[in-house]
N, C-alpha and C positions, 0 to 999 in steps of 0.2 A: 502495499498498498505507500503513495505515494504521499508526504509531506499536504499539512492544508495551504491552499490555494483562498484567494478572495476571490467570491465567484459571486455573481446574483440571483437568487431566487424569483423568480414570476409568477405569480399566482393568477389564473383568472377563471374568478364565478361567475357559472352564469347558470341557466336552466337545462334540465332536459330536452325539454321539447321548443326553444330558441335555435331559430333558424337563417340558413346562410345560404342562399339563393337556391333556396328550397332543399337541403341540407342542413344535417344538425350543422349548429355552430361550432359544435366542441369538439367534431371530423373538419372541420372547415381548417377550424385556428391547427389542430395540430400537425397538419398533414400543408397546413401557409411559415410555419415556423419554423417546418422541415427543409425547408424550402428553402427559406431563408438563414441557415446554416444557427439552430440554434444546439449544442447540443444532442439535447435529450428533455422529454417532455412525458408529460405522466397524462393520462387522465382518472380522477377517482368520483366517483358513485357514491352521493349522499345516503343515510341511510333516514334522511330526516333531515328538515331546514327550512329558513321563511330570510323573505331582502325585505327592502323598503316598501310592502305593501302588508307585510306582515303576515301574508299567506301561508298559510303553513302547511309542508309538503311533504306525505312522509311513504316509506313503501309499507308500514303495518295493510294487512289482510284484510281489513272491514273495511279501509279509506286508500286502493289502489292508487296513490299522484300514476298523471303519466309526465306528471314537470318535475321531477323527482334534481336535488344539487347536485350540481358536477363543477365541482375543481380541475382544470389542467395547472400540473405544476411543471416548468420547465428549467432552464438551472444552466448561463455562460456565463462568461465577462460583461462588466460592468455593457461595453460597447457591443457588444453583439446582439446585446439582450437591448438595448435603445435600437439599434436598427431597426431589428426583429420588428420590434413597437415601428417602429415609421414608417414600416414598411407596411404591416398590419392598417392603418390608417390609413398609408395610401390607397390598399384594397376598399376598404369599407368597411372595416368587422368594427362595433364597436357593445363589444364588452361592458353588462349590465358596472362593474364593479372586477378592479383589479389592483394589485397589490406588488410591491418592490422590496428585495431587503436584501441584504449586505451577513452571506454566509458561506464559514469556511465549509470548505469539500473538499474531503480526502476519493481522492480515485485509489482503483486499482488498475495492473495495468489492461489488456486488452487481453482476453485469451484466445487462444486458438481452439476454435470446438468444430467436432470433427462428424 
């Protein structure tokens, strides 16, 4: 494992029902992040949450929601994250909320997978 590197963690919060040009927004965002060189991204699906309108979204059996919370986490250098965000804005992406924070990242060397 290599020593710590200062990087930026980008979090994009949205709902499962959010769309971009007819596609799930989370899918379009991750593909755009990859195309613009972000080192890695993961989509997390929430079990429960609410946003600005205080509408509760839950995966409970009695109240199955088709709009569960989604968080995309992506990590890269500050410069690369800023570049990717600029490109996302140019493409017209408008997620409801995003945050960035400085993090110390520890990475493992890439392993040869056969």
